C-alpha positions as CSV (number, residue, x, y, z in Angstrom):
1,M,-108.7,10.2,-114.2
2,P,-108.4,8.3,-117.5
3,K,-105.5,9.1,-119.8
4,R,-106.5,11.6,-122.4
5,T,-105.9,11.0,-126.1
6,R,-103.9,14.1,-127.0
7,F,-101.6,13.1,-129.8
8,T,-103.8,13.6,-132.8
9,T,-103.3,14.6,-136.4
10,W,-105.8,17.5,-136.5
11,R,-104.7,20.4,-138.7
12,P,-106.0,23.8,-137.5
13,L,-106.2,26.9,-139.8
14,A,-102.7,28.0,-138.9
15,T,-101.3,24.6,-140.0
16,A,-103.4,24.6,-143.1
17,A,-102.3,28.1,-143.9
18,T,-98.6,27.2,-143.6
19,A,-99.1,24.1,-145.7
20,A,-100.8,26.2,-148.4
21,L,-98.0,28.8,-148.4
22,M,-95.4,26.0,-148.6
23,A,-97.2,24.5,-151.5
24,T,-96.6,27.6,-153.5
25,L,-92.9,27.4,-152.9
26,L,-92.4,23.7,-153.7
27,T,-92.4,21.6,-156.8
28,P,-95.7,19.9,-157.6
29,A,-94.3,16.5,-156.6
30,A,-93.0,17.8,-153.3
31,A,-96.2,19.8,-152.6
32,Q,-98.2,16.6,-152.6
33,A,-96.5,15.5,-149.3
34,A,-97.9,16.9,-146.1
35,P,-95.4,19.1,-144.3
36,R,-93.7,17.6,-141.2
37,G,-93.3,20.8,-139.4
38,S,-93.6,24.6,-139.4
39,E,-91.2,26.5,-141.6
40,P,-89.7,30.1,-141.2
41,V,-91.9,31.6,-143.9
42,H,-93.0,34.8,-142.0
43,S,-91.0,38.0,-141.6
44,Y,-89.6,38.6,-138.1
45,E,-88.5,42.1,-138.9
46,N,-92.1,43.0,-139.9
47,A,-93.7,41.1,-137.1
48,I,-96.4,42.9,-135.0
49,R,-95.0,44.0,-131.6
50,E,-97.6,45.3,-129.1
51,A,-98.4,45.4,-125.4
52,V,-101.6,44.9,-123.6
53,W,-102.5,44.9,-119.9
54,V,-104.6,42.0,-118.7
55,D,-107.0,42.3,-115.7
56,T,-106.2,39.7,-113.2
57,G,-109.3,40.3,-111.1
58,L,-107.2,40.7,-108.0
59,D,-106.1,43.7,-106.0
60,G,-102.9,42.5,-104.4
61,D,-101.4,46.0,-103.8
62,G,-104.5,47.2,-102.1
63,D,-104.9,50.4,-104.1
64,G,-108.6,49.9,-104.8
65,R,-108.1,48.9,-108.5
66,S,-107.9,45.5,-110.1
67,D,-104.3,44.6,-110.9
68,R,-103.3,44.6,-114.5
69,V,-100.3,42.6,-115.8
70,A,-98.2,43.7,-118.7
71,V,-98.2,41.3,-121.7
72,D,-95.6,41.9,-124.5
73,I,-96.5,40.2,-127.8
74,V,-94.5,39.5,-130.9
75,R,-96.6,37.8,-133.6
76,P,-96.3,37.3,-137.4
77,R,-98.0,39.9,-139.5
78,E,-98.9,37.7,-142.5
79,P,-101.4,35.4,-140.8
80,A,-103.1,38.4,-139.2
81,A,-103.4,40.2,-142.5
82,R,-105.2,37.1,-143.9
83,G,-107.4,36.6,-140.8
84,R,-105.7,33.4,-139.8
85,K,-105.1,32.6,-136.2
86,V,-101.9,31.5,-134.6
87,P,-101.0,29.6,-131.4
88,V,-99.0,31.1,-128.5
89,I,-95.8,30.3,-126.7
90,M,-95.8,32.1,-123.4
91,D,-93.0,32.8,-120.8
92,A,-94.4,34.4,-117.6
93,S,-91.5,35.7,-115.5
94,P,-90.6,38.0,-112.6
95,Y,-87.1,38.6,-114.1
96,Y,-87.7,40.7,-117.2
97,S,-86.5,43.9,-115.6
98,C,-84.8,43.1,-112.3
99,C,-82.4,40.3,-113.2
100,G,-82.6,39.2,-116.8
101,R,-83.1,35.8,-118.5
102,G,-80.8,33.3,-119.9
103,N,-77.0,32.8,-119.8
104,E,-76.5,36.4,-121.0
105,S,-79.0,37.9,-118.5
106,Q,-81.2,39.6,-121.2
107,K,-83.9,42.0,-120.2
108,K,-86.9,43.3,-122.1
109,T,-86.2,46.6,-124.0
110,Y,-88.8,48.9,-125.5
111,D,-89.2,51.4,-128.3
112,G,-90.6,55.0,-127.9
113,H,-94.2,53.7,-128.1
114,G,-93.6,51.2,-125.3
115,D,-93.7,48.1,-127.6
116,V,-91.1,45.4,-127.0
117,T,-87.9,45.7,-129.0
118,Q,-86.0,42.9,-127.4
119,M,-87.7,39.8,-126.0
120,P,-85.2,37.8,-124.1
121,L,-84.0,34.4,-125.3
122,F,-84.5,32.9,-128.7
123,Y,-88.1,31.9,-128.6
124,D,-89.5,34.9,-130.6
125,N,-86.6,34.9,-133.1
126,Y,-87.1,31.3,-133.9
127,F,-90.8,30.7,-133.6
128,V,-92.5,33.9,-134.8
129,P,-91.2,33.2,-138.4
130,R,-92.7,29.7,-138.1
131,G,-96.2,31.0,-137.4
132,Y,-96.3,31.3,-133.6
133,A,-97.0,34.3,-131.4
134,V,-94.5,34.7,-128.5
135,V,-95.8,36.3,-125.3
136,G,-93.8,37.6,-122.4
137,V,-95.8,38.2,-119.2
138,D,-94.5,40.4,-116.3
139,L,-95.7,38.7,-113.2
140,A,-97.8,41.0,-110.9
141,G,-95.5,43.3,-109.0
142,T,-92.7,43.2,-111.5
143,N,-91.6,45.5,-114.4
144,R,-94.7,47.2,-115.9
145,S,-97.4,45.2,-114.0
146,D,-99.5,46.2,-111.1
147,G,-99.9,44.1,-107.9
148,C,-97.4,42.3,-105.7
149,V,-95.2,39.2,-106.0
150,D,-96.5,36.6,-103.7
151,V,-93.9,33.9,-104.5
152,G,-95.8,31.1,-106.2
153,G,-99.2,32.0,-104.6
154,R,-102.5,33.1,-106.0
155,S,-101.2,36.4,-107.5
156,D,-98.2,34.8,-109.3
157,V,-100.3,32.0,-110.8
158,Q,-103.2,34.3,-111.7
159,S,-100.8,36.7,-113.4
160,A,-100.3,34.0,-116.1
161,K,-103.6,32.2,-115.9
162,A,-105.5,35.4,-116.6
163,V,-103.5,35.8,-119.8
164,V,-104.4,32.3,-121.0
165,D,-108.0,33.2,-120.2
166,W,-107.7,36.4,-122.3
167,L,-106.2,34.5,-125.2
168,N,-109.3,32.3,-125.1
169,G,-111.8,35.2,-124.8
170,R,-112.5,34.8,-121.1
171,A,-110.8,37.8,-119.6
172,K,-110.4,41.5,-120.2
173,A,-107.3,43.4,-121.4
174,Y,-106.6,47.0,-122.1
175,T,-104.2,48.9,-124.5
176,T,-102.7,50.8,-121.6
177,R,-102.0,50.2,-117.9
178,T,-104.7,52.6,-116.6
179,G,-106.9,53.3,-119.7
180,T,-110.3,52.0,-120.6
181,T,-109.7,51.0,-124.3
182,R,-110.2,47.3,-124.5
183,A,-107.8,45.0,-126.3
184,T,-108.9,41.7,-127.8
185,A,-106.9,38.6,-128.9
186,G,-108.8,37.8,-132.2
187,W,-105.4,36.9,-133.8
188,T,-105.0,33.7,-131.8
189,N,-106.7,30.3,-131.8
190,G,-106.1,30.3,-128.0
191,R,-103.9,27.2,-128.1
192,T,-101.1,28.1,-125.6
193,G,-97.9,26.5,-124.5
194,M,-96.0,27.8,-121.5
195,I,-92.2,27.6,-121.1
196,G,-89.6,28.9,-118.8
197,K,-86.7,28.1,-116.5
198,S,-86.8,28.1,-112.7
199,W,-89.4,30.6,-111.4
200,D,-90.8,31.0,-115.0
201,G,-91.2,27.2,-115.3
202,T,-92.6,27.1,-111.8
203,I,-95.4,29.4,-112.9
204,A,-96.1,27.1,-115.8
205,N,-96.5,24.2,-113.3
206,G,-98.8,26.3,-111.2
207,V,-101.0,27.4,-114.1
208,A,-101.2,23.9,-115.4
209,A,-102.4,22.8,-111.9
210,T,-105.4,25.0,-112.3
211,G,-106.6,23.0,-115.2
212,V,-107.2,26.2,-117.3
213,E,-108.7,25.5,-120.7
214,G,-106.5,26.5,-123.6
215,L,-103.2,25.6,-122.0
216,E,-102.2,22.7,-124.2
217,T,-98.6,22.0,-123.0
218,I,-96.0,23.3,-120.6
219,V,-92.2,23.0,-120.7
220,P,-90.9,23.6,-117.2
221,I,-87.1,23.8,-117.0
222,S,-85.4,23.5,-113.5
223,A,-88.8,24.3,-112.0
224,I,-90.3,24.2,-108.5
225,S,-93.3,21.8,-107.9
226,S,-93.9,22.8,-104.3
227,W,-92.6,26.0,-102.7
228,Y,-92.3,24.4,-99.3
229,D,-89.7,22.1,-100.8
230,Y,-87.8,25.0,-102.1
231,Y,-87.3,26.4,-98.6
232,F,-87.4,23.3,-96.4
233,Q,-87.2,19.5,-96.5
234,Q,-89.0,17.7,-93.8
235,G,-88.5,20.6,-91.4
236,A,-84.8,21.2,-92.2
237,P,-84.2,24.7,-93.5
238,L,-82.5,24.9,-96.9
239,Y,-82.0,28.6,-96.9
240,D,-81.5,31.4,-94.3
241,S,-84.4,33.4,-95.5
242,G,-88.0,33.0,-96.6
243,P,-90.4,34.1,-99.4
244,D,-90.8,37.6,-98.0
245,W,-87.1,38.3,-98.8
246,L,-87.5,36.9,-102.3
247,S,-90.7,38.9,-103.0
248,N,-88.9,42.1,-102.1
249,Y,-86.0,41.1,-104.2
250,V,-88.0,41.0,-107.5
251,N,-90.8,43.5,-106.8
252,S,-90.6,46.7,-108.8
253,P,-89.9,49.9,-107.0
254,D,-93.6,50.8,-107.3
255,A,-94.6,47.4,-105.8
256,R,-92.2,47.7,-102.9
257,A,-93.9,50.9,-101.9
258,K,-97.3,49.3,-101.9
259,C,-96.7,45.7,-100.9
260,G,-95.9,45.8,-97.2
261,A,-99.0,43.9,-96.2
262,V,-98.1,41.1,-98.6
263,Q,-94.6,41.0,-97.2
264,R,-95.9,40.6,-93.7
265,K,-98.3,37.8,-94.8
266,L,-95.4,36.0,-96.4
267,A,-93.2,36.4,-93.3
268,D,-95.9,35.4,-90.9
269,G,-97.1,32.4,-93.0
270,A,-93.7,30.9,-93.5
271,P,-92.1,30.4,-90.0
272,R,-88.5,29.4,-89.9
273,S,-89.5,26.4,-87.8
274,G,-90.2,24.6,-91.0
275,D,-93.7,23.7,-90.1
276,L,-96.2,23.2,-92.9
277,T,-98.8,26.1,-93.0
278,P,-101.7,27.1,-95.2
279,L,-99.3,29.4,-97.1
280,W,-97.3,26.4,-98.2
281,A,-100.4,24.4,-99.0
282,E,-101.5,27.2,-101.5
283,R,-98.1,26.8,-103.2
284,D,-98.1,23.0,-103.5
285,Y,-98.8,22.2,-107.2
286,V,-98.2,18.5,-106.7
287,K,-101.5,18.1,-104.7
288,A,-103.4,19.7,-107.6
289,A,-101.8,17.4,-110.3
290,R,-105.2,15.8,-110.9
291,K,-106.3,19.0,-112.5
292,V,-103.5,19.1,-115.1
293,K,-104.8,18.8,-118.7
294,A,-101.7,20.1,-120.5
295,S,-98.9,17.8,-121.6
296,V,-95.5,18.2,-119.8
297,F,-92.0,18.3,-121.3
298,L,-89.8,18.5,-118.2
299,V,-86.1,19.4,-118.1
300,H,-83.9,19.4,-115.1
301,G,-80.3,19.0,-114.0
302,L,-79.5,16.0,-111.9
303,Q,-77.0,18.1,-109.9
304,D,-79.3,21.2,-109.5
305,L,-78.7,22.4,-106.0
306,N,-80.9,25.5,-106.4
307,V,-84.2,23.9,-107.4
308,R,-83.3,20.4,-106.3
309,M,-84.3,17.1,-107.9
310,K,-87.0,16.4,-105.3
311,H,-89.2,18.7,-107.3
312,V,-88.8,16.4,-110.3
313,G,-89.6,13.2,-108.6
314,Q,-92.8,14.2,-106.8
315,W,-94.2,16.2,-109.8
316,W,-93.4,13.5,-112.3
317,D,-94.9,10.7,-110.2
318,A,-98.1,12.8,-109.6
319,L,-98.5,13.5,-113.3
320,A,-97.9,9.8,-114.1
321,K,-100.6,8.8,-111.6
322,N,-103.0,11.1,-113.3
323,G,-102.3,10.0,-116.9
324,V,-100.6,13.2,-118.1
325,D,-98.7,12.9,-121.4
326,R,-95.0,13.5,-120.5
327,K,-91.5,13.8,-121.8
328,I,-88.3,14.4,-119.8
329,W,-84.6,15.4,-120.2
330,L,-82.2,14.9,-117.3
331,S,-78.7,16.4,-117.6
332,Q,-75.5,16.2,-115.5
333,T,-75.6,20.0,-115.0
334,G,-76.8,22.1,-112.2
335,H,-79.3,24.9,-112.7
336,V,-78.7,25.3,-116.5
337,D,-81.0,25.8,-119.5
338,P,-80.8,23.1,-122.2
339,F,-80.1,25.8,-124.7
340,D,-76.7,26.0,-122.9
341,F,-75.8,22.3,-122.6
342,R,-77.4,20.7,-125.7
343,R,-78.3,23.5,-128.0
344,A,-78.9,22.1,-131.4
345,A,-80.8,19.0,-130.2
346,W,-82.8,21.2,-127.8
347,V,-84.0,23.7,-130.4
348,D,-84.9,20.9,-132.8
349,T,-86.8,18.9,-130.1
350,L,-88.6,21.9,-128.7
351,H,-89.6,22.9,-132.2
352,R,-91.1,19.5,-132.9
353,W,-92.8,19.4,-129.5
354,F,-94.6,22.7,-130.0
355,D,-95.4,21.8,-133.6
356,H,-97.0,18.6,-132.4
357,E,-98.8,20.0,-129.3
358,L,-99.9,23.4,-130.6
359,M,-100.1,23.0,-134.4
360,G,-101.1,19.4,-134.6
361,Y,-98.3,18.1,-136.8
362,D,-97.9,14.3,-136.8
363,N,-94.1,14.5,-136.6
364,G,-93.6,11.3,-134.5
365,I,-92.3,13.0,-131.3
366,D,-95.0,11.2,-129.3
367,R,-93.6,7.8,-130.5
368,E,-90.0,8.6,-129.5
369,P,-88.4,7.5,-126.2
370,M,-89.9,9.3,-123.2
371,A,-86.6,10.2,-121.5
372,D,-83.2,11.5,-122.5
373,I,-80.5,11.2,-119.8
374,E,-77.0,12.5,-119.8
375,R,-74.6,9.6,-118.7
376,A,-71.3,11.5,-119.2
377,P,-70.6,15.0,-120.5
378,D,-72.3,15.3,-123.9
379,R,-73.1,11.6,-124.0
380,W,-76.8,10.9,-123.9
381,A,-78.9,7.7,-123.5
382,T,-82.7,7.3,-124.0
383,S,-85.4,5.3,-122.1
384,A,-88.7,4.3,-123.7
385,T,-90.3,5.1,-120.3
386,W,-89.0,6.8,-117.2
387,P,-88.3,5.3,-114.8
388,P,-87.6,2.3,-117.1
389,S,-89.9,-0.7,-117.1
390,G,-88.9,-3.2,-114.5
391,T,-87.6,-0.7,-112.0
392,R,-88.4,-1.8,-108.5
393,A,-87.2,-0.6,-105.0
394,A,-84.7,-2.8,-103.1
395,T,-84.2,-2.5,-99.4
396,L,-80.5,-2.0,-98.6
397,R,-79.2,-2.6,-95.1
398,P,-76.2,-1.0,-93.5
399,G,-73.9,-3.1,-91.4
400,P,-70.9,-2.5,-89.1
401,G,-67.4,-2.8,-90.5
402,T,-64.0,-3.4,-89.0
403,Q,-63.8,0.3,-88.0
404,D,-66.5,2.6,-86.6
405,G,-68.1,4.6,-89.5
406,V,-66.8,2.4,-92.3
407,G,-69.5,-0.2,-92.7
408,T,-71.0,-2.5,-95.3
409,L,-74.2,-2.2,-97.5
410,G,-76.2,-5.2,-98.6
411,L,-79.6,-6.9,-98.7
412,H,-79.5,-8.6,-95.3
413,R,-80.4,-7.0,-92.0
414,R,-77.4,-6.4,-89.8
415,H,-77.1,-5.5,-86.1
416,G,-74.8,-3.0,-84.6
417,T,-74.5,0.8,-84.1
418,G,-72.9,3.8,-85.6
419,T,-72.1,7.2,-84.3
420,V,-72.4,10.6,-86.0
421,T,-71.3,13.9,-84.5
422,D,-72.7,16.9,-86.3
423,D,-70.0,19.2,-87.8
424,P,-71.7,22.1,-89.6
425,A,-68.3,23.0,-91.2
426,L,-68.3,19.9,-93.4
427,S,-70.4,18.9,-96.4
428,E,-71.3,15.9,-98.5
429,T,-68.1,16.3,-100.4
430,D,-66.0,16.0,-97.2
431,W,-68.0,12.9,-96.2
432,A,-67.7,11.2,-99.6
433,A,-64.0,12.0,-100.0
434,S,-63.3,10.1,-96.8
435,I,-65.7,7.3,-97.4
436,D,-63.0,4.7,-96.6
437,K,-61.8,6.5,-93.5
438,P,-63.3,6.4,-90.0
439,T,-64.4,10.0,-89.3
440,P,-66.7,11.2,-86.5
441,E,-69.0,13.4,-88.7
442,K,-70.4,10.6,-90.9
443,A,-71.3,7.0,-90.9
444,G,-70.6,5.4,-94.3
445,F,-71.7,2.0,-95.7
446,V,-70.3,0.7,-98.9
447,T,-70.7,-2.3,-101.2
448,G,-67.8,-4.1,-102.6
449,P,-66.8,-3.4,-106.2
450,L,-69.7,-4.2,-108.5
451,T,-69.4,-7.2,-110.9
452,R,-71.8,-5.6,-113.4
453,D,-73.4,-2.2,-114.0
454,L,-76.2,-1.2,-111.7
455,R,-78.8,1.5,-112.7
456,L,-80.7,3.6,-110.1
457,S,-83.8,5.4,-111.5
458,G,-86.4,7.3,-109.5
459,S,-86.7,8.5,-105.9
460,S,-85.2,6.7,-102.9
461,E,-85.9,7.0,-99.2
462,V,-83.7,6.3,-96.2
463,T,-85.1,5.3,-92.8
464,V,-82.9,6.2,-89.9
465,T,-83.3,5.2,-86.3
466,A,-81.1,7.5,-84.1
467,T,-80.7,8.5,-80.5
468,P,-79.7,12.2,-80.2
469,S,-77.7,13.8,-77.4
470,T,-79.5,17.2,-77.7
471,P,-83.0,18.7,-78.2
472,T,-82.4,19.5,-81.8
473,A,-80.8,17.5,-84.6
474,H,-80.7,17.5,-88.4
475,L,-80.0,14.5,-90.6
476,S,-78.6,14.1,-94.1
477,A,-78.5,11.0,-96.2
478,V,-76.5,10.7,-99.4
479,L,-76.0,8.0,-102.1
480,V,-72.6,8.0,-103.7
481,D,-71.1,6.2,-106.7
482,V,-67.5,5.5,-105.5
483,G,-65.1,5.2,-108.5
484,P,-63.3,7.3,-111.0
485,A,-65.3,9.3,-113.6
486,T,-65.3,12.4,-115.7
487,I,-68.4,14.4,-114.9
488,R,-69.8,17.9,-115.5
489,D,-68.4,20.2,-112.8
490,Y,-71.7,21.2,-111.3
491,A,-70.0,22.9,-108.3
492,D,-68.2,25.4,-110.6
493,A,-69.7,28.8,-111.1
494,G,-71.0,27.7,-114.5
495,E,-72.7,24.6,-112.9
496,G,-71.3,22.4,-115.7
497,I,-70.8,24.7,-118.6
498,T,-68.2,27.2,-119.8
499,T,-69.4,30.2,-121.9
500,L,-67.4,30.9,-125.0
501,A,-66.9,34.0,-127.1
502,D,-68.2,32.6,-130.3
503,R,-71.9,33.0,-131.2
504,T,-74.4,30.9,-133.1
505,C,-77.7,32.1,-134.4
506,W,-81.1,30.5,-133.9
507,G,-83.8,32.4,-135.9
508,A,-84.1,35.8,-137.4
509,S,-82.6,39.0,-136.0
510,T,-83.4,42.7,-135.9
511,A,-81.3,45.7,-135.0
512,G,-82.8,45.5,-131.5
513,D,-83.0,41.7,-131.0
514,S,-80.3,39.4,-132.1
515,A,-80.9,35.7,-132.5
516,C,-77.2,35.0,-132.0
517,F,-76.1,33.7,-128.6
518,K,-72.7,32.8,-127.0
519,E,-71.8,29.2,-127.5
520,T,-70.9,27.0,-124.5
521,K,-69.0,23.8,-123.8
522,A,-69.0,21.3,-121.0
523,K,-67.0,22.2,-117.9
524,T,-65.7,18.8,-116.6
525,A,-64.0,17.4,-113.6
526,D,-62.1,14.2,-113.0
527,V,-63.4,12.7,-109.8
528,G,-63.1,9.7,-107.6
529,Y,-66.7,9.7,-106.5
530,T,-70.0,11.1,-107.7
531,I,-72.9,12.2,-105.4
532,V,-76.0,10.4,-106.8
533,S,-78.8,11.6,-104.6
534,R,-79.4,13.5,-101.4
535,G,-82.1,14.1,-98.7
536,W,-82.4,16.0,-95.5
537,A,-84.7,16.2,-92.5
538,D,-85.1,17.7,-89.0
539,L,-85.3,14.7,-86.6
540,G,-87.9,16.8,-84.7
541,N,-90.3,16.0,-87.6
542,H,-90.1,12.3,-86.9
543,A,-93.8,12.0,-86.0
544,S,-95.1,14.5,-88.5
545,E,-93.9,16.2,-91.7
546,A,-96.3,19.1,-90.9
547,E,-94.9,20.0,-87.5
548,G,-91.7,19.5,-85.6
549,E,-91.1,19.0,-81.8
550,P,-88.2,19.2,-79.4
551,L,-86.3,16.0,-79.0
552,T,-85.6,14.2,-75.7
553,P,-81.9,13.5,-75.4
554,G,-81.3,9.8,-75.0
555,K,-84.6,8.8,-76.6
556,R,-84.6,6.8,-79.8
557,Y,-86.4,8.2,-82.8
558,T,-87.1,6.8,-86.3
559,I,-87.6,9.1,-89.4
560,T,-87.7,8.4,-93.1
561,L,-85.9,10.9,-95.3
562,D,-87.0,11.4,-98.9
563,L,-84.1,11.4,-101.3
564,A,-84.1,13.3,-104.6
565,A,-85.0,11.5,-107.8
566,T,-82.1,10.5,-110.0
567,D,-81.1,8.3,-112.9
568,H,-77.5,7.1,-112.6
569,V,-75.6,4.0,-113.7
570,V,-73.0,2.8,-111.2
571,P,-70.5,1.1,-113.5
572,K,-68.9,-2.3,-113.0
573,G,-65.9,-2.0,-110.7
574,H,-67.4,1.0,-108.8
575,R,-69.0,0.8,-105.4
576,L,-72.3,2.1,-104.1
577,A,-72.3,3.9,-100.8
578,L,-74.8,5.2,-98.3
579,I,-73.8,8.1,-96.0
580,V,-75.7,9.2,-92.9
581,A,-74.6,12.5,-91.3
582,G,-75.8,15.7,-89.8
583,T,-75.6,19.2,-91.3
584,D,-74.7,19.3,-95.0
585,K,-72.8,22.5,-95.2
586,D,-74.4,25.2,-97.5
587,L,-77.2,22.8,-98.4
588,I,-79.1,22.9,-95.1
589,D,-78.8,25.2,-92.1
590,P,-77.5,23.7,-88.9
591,P,-79.7,23.0,-85.9
592,A,-79.4,25.0,-82.7
593,D,-77.3,22.3,-81.0
594,R,-74.3,20.2,-82.0
595,P,-75.7,16.7,-81.5
596,T,-74.1,13.3,-81.4
597,L,-76.4,10.7,-82.9
598,K,-76.2,7.0,-82.1
599,L,-77.6,5.0,-85.1
600,D,-79.4,1.7,-84.7
601,L,-78.3,-0.2,-87.8
602,A,-80.8,-3.0,-87.5
603,R,-83.5,-0.3,-87.8
604,T,-81.9,1.7,-90.5
605,S,-82.3,1.0,-94.2
606,A,-82.5,2.5,-97.7
607,R,-85.1,1.8,-100.3
608,V,-83.5,2.4,-103.7
609,P,-85.1,1.9,-107.1
610,F,-83.0,-0.2,-109.4
611,A,-83.6,-1.3,-112.9
612,G,-84.3,-5.0,-112.2
613,G,-84.9,-4.4,-108.5
614,A,-83.3,-6.4,-105.7
615,T,-82.3,-9.1,-108.1
616,A,-80.2,-6.7,-110.1
617,F,-78.5,-5.5,-106.9
618,A,-77.8,-9.0,-105.8
619,R,-76.3,-10.0,-109.1
620,A,-74.1,-6.8,-109.2
621,T,-72.8,-7.4,-105.7
622,A,-72.4,-11.2,-105.9
623,G,-68.8,-12.2,-105.2
624,A,-67.8,-8.6,-104.5
625,A,-65.4,-8.4,-101.6
626,S,-65.7,-5.4,-99.3
627,A,-63.0,-2.9,-99.6
628,A,-60.7,-2.4,-96.7
629,P,-60.7,1.0,-95.0
630,G,-58.1,3.3,-96.6
631,A,-56.2,6.4,-95.6
632,S,-56.4,8.3,-98.9
633,L,-58.9,11.0,-99.7
634,L,-60.9,10.7,-102.9
635,D,-61.1,13.6,-105.4
636,G,-64.5,15.2,-106.1
637,V,-66.0,18.5,-107.1
638,R,-65.4,21.4,-104.7
639,E,-67.9,21.7,-101.9
640,P,-71.3,23.1,-102.8
641,R,-71.3,26.9,-103.1
642,T,-73.5,28.9,-100.7
643,A,-77.0,28.0,-101.6
644,H,-78.9,30.4,-103.9
645,R,-81.9,32.1,-102.4
646,V,-83.3,33.1,-105.9
647,P,-84.6,30.4,-108.2
648,G,-83.2,31.2,-111.6
649,E,-80.3,33.4,-110.6
650,A,-77.6,30.8,-111.2
651,R,-77.3,30.3,-115.0
């Protein structure tokens, strides 16, 4: 579809009202200039706090009544008193009662009338005084809502979409969970922005993929774009459980008692074989990217091993193909909210983003660089576009070295073989640490020291031709920057941050809802290598991503593994490595067998996007002598911790 023209200078009533109010507070000379953004001119303490229950039109719990989802609202009183309408910032979540939100695991709390006292996170504290309503939606089956959690399916998405429809006068809501008194949203202009981390951001992706009118922008943080890719990659299982376990984990006690049928459908529809099924197709938002009308400000950690970077690459590329207005931040952290790794810049940028997208301020954010990328702890760079202009894929070829398993990496096809024996007790950190040593569990291929910096940006893929010794086999492919660096320690419990005792305040507070949050700082590690990108597959899926098959031992197979998107600069003097191995401990589950795989190097390659393409790679490796195999182990972060089974549970 053609690219929409969204960045306009229209000024709705809410903006005009703020401008008029500001004019009474400014000198005549200053009042002549149009305001550049919303200001905290409304009382947070006196804000209207209320709850409504929106009818989703579904009966997920099978009790014979249409499910209603609880919607907690905090909105400024002054515009409502003057009949002026305000835009909405909405966070739809399954975590408001079971698990909490943010670094301090805040939950919703309520007064004696059932109205929200504490809305987690800083959004209401900061934005309500600036003329926004902030809305927290309990997904169906959670907290005070009816229905059942269906893990990214129709019920989850409709929980939030129905609220957008209600805000725009297209759905029904009630003042209580079971009553008949209707509630209307005459206080809003319907312009809605959705935000949230992990599962919350995932719901924002899903609602945007419906094309619902009134959803103007989404800010998905560490969010899933396809639920199949949360649980599997090309047939390889990433977790030892499925969506039925996750649904039960977050369902309210009332929902658990009613949602047995939904649990069975989730279990039956998501077989541990890793085959694609209709259940996964329903939860694939990438395929519906053509419907997205909202702009997207995407934030993700390059080292997120919970919701992995594959979700970024495929979603971003699909949005770009369909002309969606986009912005992106990529940090060195794991599964961490930007409020906890770049707080001041995040609050300012998010403020300007919502002002532009929901209030129509011409504040210039649409003319700023598209991408912010963390190159080292707290050191950021920008790109006008992402991936940067001139980025092209180069085909890299592995070659044999002087010792088995310690090979070369270049642009020219090489002949030879390599051998990998799967060892489920070892991970990517073990492989990378011994990149210069011949070890049986991995085949490593390395350039010589680079003569100039080399930037990777985007998604790679690795084609492997292998002959297995057993009927089952899993494959891993990893790109590694070999060289000393100080990075965020994403494998630490804080996934790249340390939480401090001191607090800073971001907005207004009340006795029940403080705007002051614990500060953080970067948790760093000095390493001898950095994992840049990863990908996994079940070799049994060589012929089809939809369905696997048993392998014939001794038969040669070719499969292409999708590697996660990244943006990383390999500095001059470092080396770039490709590792092919079997089970990546704690990141994929092992196969039934312990295969040995013989690699055909002439039919194995990696397509890697470089700024400047193959020419840049050739220049960076020109005159670089291959490093001789060494006996020493390189330092890295600790091995990945046991994989999370709950999106959003990390930080």
